[in-house]
C-alpha positions as CSV (number, residue, x, y, z in Angstrom):
1,M,66.2,-29.3,-17.0
2,Q,66.1,-33.1,-17.1
3,D,63.2,-35.3,-17.9
4,T,63.5,-37.4,-14.7
5,I,63.2,-37.1,-11.1
6,H,65.1,-39.2,-8.7
7,V,63.3,-39.9,-5.2
8,S,65.1,-41.1,-2.2
9,K,64.0,-42.3,1.2
10,I,66.9,-42.1,3.6
11,D,66.8,-43.4,7.4
12,I,68.8,-40.6,8.9
13,S,69.4,-42.7,12.0
14,E,71.3,-45.1,9.8
15,E,72.7,-42.4,7.5
16,Q,73.8,-39.7,9.9
17,E,76.5,-38.2,7.6
18,I,73.9,-37.4,5.1
19,A,71.8,-35.8,7.8
20,N,74.8,-33.6,9.0
21,Q,75.8,-32.9,5.4
22,Y,72.5,-31.3,4.9
23,G,71.6,-30.0,8.2
24,I,68.8,-32.0,8.7
25,M,67.5,-31.6,12.5
26,S,63.8,-33.0,12.3
27,V,62.2,-35.4,9.9
28,P,60.4,-35.8,7.7
29,V,62.4,-33.3,5.4
30,L,61.6,-32.7,1.7
31,M,64.3,-31.6,-0.4
32,M,64.9,-30.8,-4.1
33,N,68.2,-29.8,-5.7
34,N,69.9,-29.6,-2.3
35,E,67.3,-27.0,-0.9
36,V,65.0,-27.9,2.0
37,L,61.4,-27.4,0.8
38,A,59.5,-28.4,3.9
39,Q,60.4,-30.1,7.4
40,G,58.6,-31.7,10.3
41,M,54.9,-32.2,10.0
42,I,54.3,-32.3,6.1
43,T,51.1,-32.9,4.5
44,E,50.5,-34.3,1.3
45,D,49.0,-30.9,-0.1
46,V,52.4,-29.1,1.1
47,I,54.4,-31.7,-0.4
48,R,52.4,-31.1,-3.9
49,E,52.5,-27.3,-3.5
50,R,56.3,-27.0,-2.7
51,I,57.4,-29.5,-5.4
52,W,55.0,-27.7,-8.2
53,S,56.4,-24.3,-7.0
54,K,59.6,-25.4,-8.0
55,I,59.0,-27.2,-11.2
56,L,56.3,-25.1,-12.6
57,P,58.4,-22.0,-13.1
58,T,61.2,-23.9,-15.0
59,M,58.5,-25.8,-17.4
60,V,56.8,-22.4,-18.0
61,S,60.2,-20.5,-19.0
62,Q,61.2,-23.4,-21.2
63,E,57.9,-23.2,-23.0
64,A,58.3,-19.4,-23.2
65,V,61.9,-20.0,-25.0
66,S,60.5,-22.8,-27.4
67,Y,57.5,-20.5,-28.3
68,T,59.8,-17.5,-28.9
69,H,62.2,-19.8,-30.9
70,L,59.3,-21.1,-33.1
71,R,58.2,-17.5,-33.7
72,A,61.8,-16.4,-35.0
73,H,61.4,-18.9,-37.6
């Protein structure tokens, strides 16, 4: 996992090729790692929940690996 997140805002009326590439039919769209997490009427709570649901499991599994590595030594 990388330590940074890149966030982009794209106007699909000007970038129609990108909209077609990802099959975007309505806006707004929240995507992460080429996966659509939410479309349409997205509240701040939905954005927060969807992002954390993708990031947190990765963070937890990395911590578990680090802990296992430390116990082995």
